[in-house]
C-alpha positions in Angstrom: 78.2 37.6 141.9 79.2 40.2 144.5 77.0 40.8 147.4 74.9 44.0 147.4 75.6 45.3 150.9 74.4 48.2 153.0 76.5 47.1 156.0 79.7 45.1 156.2 79.0 41.4 156.5 80.9 38.8 158.5 81.1 35.3 157.1 82.5 33.0 159.8 83.1 29.4 160.8 84.0 27.8 164.1 85.9 24.6 164.9 85.1 23.4 168.4 85.7 20.7 171.1 82.3 19.3 170.3 78.6 20.1 169.7 77.3 20.8 173.2 76.4 24.5 173.4 76.7 24.5 177.2 80.0 22.6 177.8 82.0 22.8 174.5 84.3 25.6 173.5 85.8 27.2 170.3 89.3 26.1 169.2 89.4 28.0 166.0 87.5 30.9 164.4 87.9 32.3 160.9 86.1 35.3 159.6 85.8 37.0 156.2 84.7 40.6 156.6 83.3 42.0 153.3 82.8 45.7 153.1 80.1 47.4 150.9 82.9 48.6 148.6 83.9 45.0 148.0 87.1 45.0 150.1 87.6 41.8 152.0 89.5 41.0 155.2 90.3 37.5 156.4 91.2 36.7 160.0 91.8 33.3 161.5 92.7 32.6 165.1 93.3 29.4 167.0 92.1 29.5 170.6 93.0 27.6 173.7 89.6 26.3 174.9 90.8 25.7 178.5 89.5 22.1 178.3 90.9 19.0 176.6 90.0 18.6 172.9 88.4 15.1 172.5 90.1 12.8 170.1 86.9 12.6 168.1 86.9 16.3 167.5 90.6 16.4 166.6 90.0 13.6 164.1 87.5 16.0 162.3 89.4 19.3 162.3 93.0 18.1 163.0 93.5 20.5 165.9 95.0 19.0 169.0 95.7 20.2 172.6 99.4 20.6 171.5 98.4 22.9 168.7 96.5 25.3 170.9 98.5 25.1 174.2 100.2 28.5 173.6 97.2 30.2 171.9 95.1 32.9 173.7 91.8 32.1 175.4 88.6 33.3 173.9 88.3 35.8 176.7 91.6 37.3 175.7 90.4 38.0 172.2 86.7 38.7 172.9 86.9 42.4 173.1 88.9 42.9 169.9 86.6 40.4 168.1 83.5 42.2 169.3 84.9 45.4 168.0 85.7 43.8 164.6 82.2 42.5 164.1 80.3 45.4 165.5 77.9 46.9 163.0 78.1 43.9 160.7 75.5 41.5 159.4 76.4 37.8 159.6 76.5 34.8 157.3 77.7 31.3 157.6 76.9 27.6 157.1 74.6 26.2 159.7 75.3 29.2 161.9 71.7 29.6 163.2 71.7 26.2 164.9 75.3 26.0 166.1 77.9 28.7 165.3 75.9 31.8 166.6 74.6 30.0 169.8 78.1 28.9 170.7 79.8 32.2 169.8 77.2 34.0 171.9 77.9 31.7 174.8 81.7 32.4 174.5 81.0 36.1 174.5 78.7 35.9 177.6 81.3 33.8 179.5 83.8 36.5 178.6 81.5 39.2 180.1 80.6 40.7 176.7 76.9 40.9 175.9 76.4 40.9 172.1 72.9 40.7 170.8 73.0 39.0 167.4 69.3 39.4 167.1 69.7 43.0 166.1 71.6 42.1 162.9 70.5 40.4 159.7 71.7 36.8 159.4 72.1 34.7 156.3 72.4 30.9 156.8 73.9 29.5 153.6 73.0 26.0 154.6 69.3 26.8 154.8 69.4 28.4 151.3 71.2 25.3 150.0 68.8 22.9 151.7 65.8 24.8 150.3 67.3 24.6 146.8 69.3 21.4 146.7 69.3 19.4 149.9 73.0 18.5 150.5 76.0 19.3 152.8 78.9 21.8 152.5 81.3 19.6 150.5 78.5 18.8 148.0 77.4 22.4 148.0 80.9 23.6 147.1 81.1 21.0 144.3 77.7 21.8 143.0 77.8 25.6 143.1 81.5 26.2 142.5 82.7 23.0 140.8 85.5 22.7 143.3 86.6 20.0 145.7 86.7 21.0 149.4 89.8 18.9 150.1 90.5 20.5 153.5 86.9 20.5 154.9 86.7 21.2 158.7 89.5 23.7 158.4 87.8 26.9 159.7 89.3 29.2 157.1 88.7 26.8 154.2 85.1 26.3 155.3 84.5 30.1 155.7 85.9 30.9 152.2 83.9 28.1 150.6 80.8 29.3 152.3 81.3 32.9 151.0 81.9 31.5 147.4 78.8 29.3 147.6 76.7 32.3 148.7 78.0 34.3 145.7 77.3 31.4 143.4 73.8 30.9 144.8 73.0 34.5 143.8 74.1 33.9 140.3 72.3 30.6 139.9 68.9 31.5 141.3 67.1 34.6 139.8 64.5 34.4 142.6 67.2 35.2 145.2 67.5 38.9 145.6 70.9 40.3 146.1 69.8 41.9 149.3 71.0 41.0 152.8 67.6 41.5 154.4 65.9 39.3 151.8 68.6 36.6 152.1 68.4 36.7 155.9 64.6 36.2 155.9 64.8 33.5 153.3 67.5 31.5 155.1 65.8 31.6 158.5 63.7 28.5 158.9 62.0 29.2 162.2 61.6 32.0 164.8 62.9 31.5 168.3 63.5 33.7 171.3 66.9 32.2 172.1 69.8 30.9 170.0 69.5 27.3 171.3 65.9 27.0 170.2 64.6 26.2 173.7 62.0 29.0 173.5 59.7 29.0 170.5 57.0 31.2 169.3 53.3 30.4 169.0 50.7 31.8 166.5 50.3 34.9 168.6 54.1 35.6 168.8 54.1 34.5 172.5 57.2 32.6 173.8 56.5 28.9 174.4 58.6 26.0 175.7 60.4 23.9 173.1 61.3 21.2 175.6 60.3 19.2 178.6 57.0 18.5 180.2 55.6 21.9 179.3 56.6 21.8 175.6 54.2 23.9 173.5 52.9 25.8 176.5 53.4 29.5 177.0 56.3 30.5 179.2 54.5 33.2 181.1 51.5 30.9 182.0 53.8 28.2 183.4 55.9 30.7 185.3 52.7 32.1 186.8 51.4 28.8 188.1 54.7 27.0 188.6 57.3 29.6 189.6 59.7 26.8 190.7 60.1 25.8 187.1 62.1 29.0 186.5 64.5 28.1 189.3 64.9 24.6 187.9 65.9 26.1 184.5 68.4 28.5 186.1 70.1 25.6 187.9 69.9 23.3 184.8 72.3 22.7 181.9 70.9 25.4 179.6 72.9 28.0 177.7 73.6 31.4 179.3 71.7 33.0 176.5 68.6 30.8 177.1 68.7 31.6 180.9 69.0 35.3 180.1 65.9 35.2 177.8 63.9 33.3 180.4 65.0 35.9 183.0 63.9 38.7 180.7 60.5 37.1 180.3 60.1 36.6 184.0 61.2 40.1 184.8 58.6 41.5 182.4 55.9 39.5 184.2 57.0 40.7 187.6 57.1 44.4 186.5 53.5 44.4 185.5 
């Protein structure tokens, strides 16, 4: 079933040096851009991460330091990539917990501030888990009756994710063919930052999702313990998380 689109939608997947949102980097990105008219564009780029690719990561996606030594850095492609995805909604597999936070970090390191919170996001994994409780390989077999032989290849994973989303729309009558509905359905929790360090309480106030103040309101802790903000700024938190904490603190100081 074709997606019913008001805006173009980007389905994307990343291969990386690891799973740490602060220290790891992208080594490959693949996107499928689907236009409301149904036209599709597929772009895949390997990226020199600027750091060694661990053997464990290479064993998963089969990309080595030798493979990317002559590839551009993320900073070199950041501007053109930002232009390509501008005005698009987003979809992917497990992108809310990993791909979007890491992509946002790479953009911030490149000096480009893209706010993915302003677009609708569909996480195909969350739809799958709500409906069937399995992984991407099993999802591809279940929904499309195909074997994902080259899993952890960014382009293969991206195309499989797109096909799964289309099949999910055909299989489940309760799923509306509407990006806004799918975005709301596939989001499992509300957070202020991509890395899920700042949650939301019952009154939509930001609260800490970590550490000794977990569950407490950010504004209240910053008011009675201002040094905690400085500790965060000097700690191993993502640039996006630090930016959101700074915005909260600035709002407090301006009142």
